[in-house]
N, C-alpha and C positions, 0 to 999 in steps of 0.2 A: 416404455422402459428404455433408458439410455444405456447403450452397450459400451462398456469400458474394458471388455475382454480382449480386444484387438487394438492395434495402434496403426492400422493402415490409413493412408490419406483419406480414403473414402469414409471410413468409420469415424475418423476424427472430424471430418467436415460435417457428417450427419450429427455427431454429438454436439458440435458447436451450434448448429442450427437449432437443435432441440433445446439446448441450454438457453439460447437467445430468446426463443419463444416462451420458455418457462419464466425467465427473468422479466420479460416484458409484461407478462400477465401479473406476476407478483408485484412489480413496481407500480402498475396501474392501481392495484388494490390496496397495497400496504404502504407505499412510500410517497407517491405523487400527491395524494390528498393531504398529507401531513407535513411534508418536508419544509414548507415555509414557516410553519409554526415551530418546528424543531430548530430551524435556523435562527429565528428571532429569539428564542428562549435558550438556545444552546443546549437543548435536551439531547442526551445520548439515549436513543430508544432501544434499550436492551431487549425488550420483548420482540422487536423486529429481527434481531440477530438470532434469538432462540428459534423463531420460525424459519429463518434461512438455514439454520442448522438441520432442521428436519428435511430440508430439500437437498442437503449435501453440499451447501455452498460455504460451509465453515471448515470443511476438511477436503478441499478439492484435490489436493495432491497427496493426501494421506491414503495409504492402501486400505482396502475394505476390511482387512483383518484387524485394523485398529479403529474401525467405525467410520472411515472416510470414503470418498468417492472413487479414489484410485485413478484419477485422470492425470494427464500430462499438462505441459505448459500452454499448449494451444487452447485447450478447454479453460484453463485457468485465466488466460488473457481475456477470453470471451466473457467469463464471469465478471471480472473487475470492470472491463470496459462497458459492458452492457448496463451494469448498475450505475456507473458514473455518467452515462448518457442522460440519466434521470437526476441523480443526486450524487455529486462528487464526495460528499461527506460520508455517505454510507459505503461508497466504493472504497474510500480510503481506509475505513475501519475493517472492511472485509479483507483488503489487501494486507494490512498490518497484522491482523490475526492469523491469516493463512501463511504468509511468507516469512514473517519474523519469528514470533513466539512458537507457533506450531511447527513452522519449517525448521527452526533451530533444533527442537527436540527430535523431530523426525530424522534430521540429517546426522546429528551427533549424539543422540541419546542411546543408552544401552537398551537391550530388549526389555528389561524390567522397567526402565524409565518410560519407554514408549507405551507399554501396557498400562502404566500408572496414570499417565497424563493425556495421551493422545485421544482415547475414546471420548473423554469429556470435552476436549477442545474441538474435535472434528464434528461432533454432533451439536455444537452450540450450547451445550449445558454450561460450559465455562467459556469466558472471554479471556483472551490472552493479551499480554503486554510484553514489550521487549525494551530493555533499558540499556542504552549505550551513551546517549548524549548527556552532558552535564552543563551547569551554568557557564563554566569557563572553558569547556572543551567540546566543541562541536565536531568540526572536521579533524581537529587535533586530538582524536580519541586516545591516542597512546599516552597522553599525559593526564588521564582521568585521576580524580582524587578519591573516588569511592574505593575503599580498601577492605579486603577480607583477610583476617588473620586466623591461623589455626588455633583451636582450643580443644584438645582431645579428639573426640570423634565428630566435633563440630567446627564450623568456621564462624567467626563473628564479623558481620558486615556493618560498616559505618560510611555514610555519605549520602548525597542527594543526586537524583537524576531529574532532568527536566525535559520539557517538550515530548513527553511520553504519551503515545496514543494508548488510551484506556488506563492511564496512570491511577485513576480513582476506582474505576469499575472493573478492572481486570481481576479475574479470580486467581490467576497465576501469572508470574512474570519470569522471563529469562533475563538475568541481570549480569552485565559484564562488570567485573571488579578488578582492582589492581592487587595482585599477589606477589609482585616483584618490584623492581625499580621503575620509576617513571620513564616512559619512552622505550622500554624494553618490549619488543614485539612478542616475547615469550614470558612476559611478566603479568599477564592478565588471565583470569579464569571466569568461566560462565557458570552461574548457579541458577537453579530453578527455585523460586521462592513463592510459596502459596500465600494468598491473602489470609489474614488471620494469624500469621506467624508473628509472635511478639517482637516488637521493634520495627515492623514493616507497616508503613502508613502512607496514605496519599497526602499531597500538599496542595499548593496553589493550582487552581484550574485557570488556564489561559483564556482571555477574552479576545477572540481572534477575528481577523478580517473576513476570512472565508472558512470553509470546511467546519462550520460551527456546530454541526450535530455530531461530529467526530470528536470525542473527548480528548483533550490534550492537557496533561497535568504533571505535577511533580510526583516522584516516588521517593520517600524518605526512609533511610535505614539508620536506626539508632540502637547499637549493640544488638543487632538482629542475629540470632543464633540459627544457623542452618546446618543440617546434617551433611556430612561428607558424601552421603548417598545422593545428594542433590547436585553434585558437580557433573556438568556435561563434558564428557571426554576426560582429559587429564588436566591436572593443574598446570597452568601456563599456556594452555591452548586457546584461551578465550578470544584473543585478538585475531588470530588466524581464522578461527571459526567465524567470527563476526564479518570479516572481509568476504568470506565465501557466501555467507547468508546475504550480504548486501548485493552480491551479483544477481541473485534471484530477486532481491528487493527492488533493484533498478528496473527489472522487467515489470514488476508490479506497478511501480509509479509510471512507467511508460504506458502501461495499459490504462491506468487511471487518467493520464493526460489525453490519451487517445479518445477515451469515452467522453471526457469533458469537451474536447474539440469537436467530436462528432455531434454531440448534443447541441452545441452552439451553432454549428454549421447547418444542421437540420432545421433548427428554428429560424435561422436567417433565410434559408431557401424558401421556406413556407411564407414567411413574412414578406419577402421581396416579390412574391407572386400575388399576394393579397393587397399590399399597399399600393395605392394609385396616387400619382402626382402628375399634373399637366396632362390628364386624361389617358394615362397609360400606367401599366405596372412598373414599379421602379426596377424590377429585374431586367427590363428592356433597356435601361440606361447603361451605357458602356462603363461608367464609373462604378456601378454596382455589379454588373456581370463580370467584369475583370477582377474585381475584389473577390467575388465568390469563386472564380476560376483558380485564383491563387490559394484560397482556403482549401478547396477540394484537393489540389495538388499536394499541399503540405500534409493534409490528413492521410492521404494515400501513401505518401513517402514514409510517414511515421508507422503506418500499419505494416508496411513491408519490412522496415527495420526491426520492428517487434517480432514479426513472424520469423525472421532469420535467427534472432536471439533465442526465441522459444524453441525452435527446431534444434539448435545446437545444445540448448539446455536439456532437452529430452534425450539427446544422444550422449549426455554425460560429458560433453566437451567443455573446454575452457571458454567462458563467455564474457570474460572480463572486459574486453574492448567492445564487443557487440552489444552487451547490455548497457554499457555507458553511452554508446552512440544512440541506441534506441531511447534511453531515458533523456538524454540531452535534446534530441530532436523533438520527441513527443511533448516534453514539458514546455519547451519554448513555443512549439506549435499551438499548444493549448492556450497559452497567453496571447499569442498573435491572433488566432482565430476568434477567441472570445472577445478580444478588443475590436476586431473588425465586425463581429456580429452586433456589438453594441452600437457601432457607427451606422450600420445598415438600419437598425431599428430607430436611430435618431433619438429624439427625446424620450420615446417609449422604452428605449433600451436602458435608460437610466433609472427607471422606476421598477419597483418590486412586483408589479402586476404582470410583468412580462419576464420570461425565463432567462434572458441572456445576462442580466446584471448579476445573477447568482453564479453563472458559469464564469463570468469575469472575475468575481471575487475568489471563487474556488480555485481557479487555474493557477494562480501565482504560487501556491504552496508546492506545486509539482516541480518548480525550478529550484526549490530549497530543500525539501524533505528527502531523506536518504541520500544525501550528497548533492550539494549545489551544482548548478550548471558549470561553474568554474572548476569544481572538483572533477566533474565528468570529463572536461577537456584535459585536465591533468592526467587522468587515467588513460584516456585515449592516446594522448601523445606519448606517454611512457610505454604503453603496451606496443604502440606502433614502432618505436625505436628498438624495443626488445625483440620484436619479430623480424626486424631487418637484418 
């Protein structure tokens, strides 16, 4: 039994070790044998997430009173990174479910709202989605065009969200809408919308380079009537809430990138010791050994940056800069390490019979999702000057 009653470094370390072992066993049984089929067909394996819900992996940060595991960010990073070491797609969906939809309700929902939605999300009975991005507003979310207008005890939502994880299969979504003027940071409001609500439907599913088993699709709202009881926080707080949620989301994607990089690195190390050329292991060639040395160093640096951000998050401190740094470094590391792993594998790295081509494809999303690398640099520089 994993102990989450204390938060001492020793207990946290023990928890992380037990979580790692549990996930390794689960991935060997439930994910590894099927992940290439899911990748080829772009299947979102809902049944796997139901099983992970029973293990407490769908409500990692949710207190046990709402059906969650009640862990902190160190354990959460372990969950996402360990899954991503095997399949980035599944890691991405776990991260989006935990930190975005579930995390938004946990952080800003009323007690009644938490009791209404969190138990189903934390146990994996329901899959969560989070809608911010639109076709013409990615990083420029303040100018979104999805609008909510009051109508008695309800609000009517019209607009389209795209690039939404679980946009088709999500049972419930937290949706950011414009309730004020474009560009007004206090002109946006967050609503919880359940699947089956009239006027709420899924749209186009994206055919992606990587992360193909993690569903990415449109969410469409056409005169969708939502009760005022479904507003998270107060009217006009949605944008401020979203920025705070993205602070935790950056740690999620950093953990995702870390897992992908570690998976690619582990595969490269094994292969370099097995593959022989000119009567010796290629690991003994300086060109390969130096490449692996750089990969190991990058991965460790990412791990330490993530650890710092997770610790500050656990303490309830501002992690705006630290989470951006962790996300920037880890995501770029994932791309770099996966690229080098393909090079080490040579021709075999380019074919699907070997693991690194998938890491290579999956890694790129980490530099784009939940804020591009360029946006992370903007956040880092702005917070740097604000602190000086």
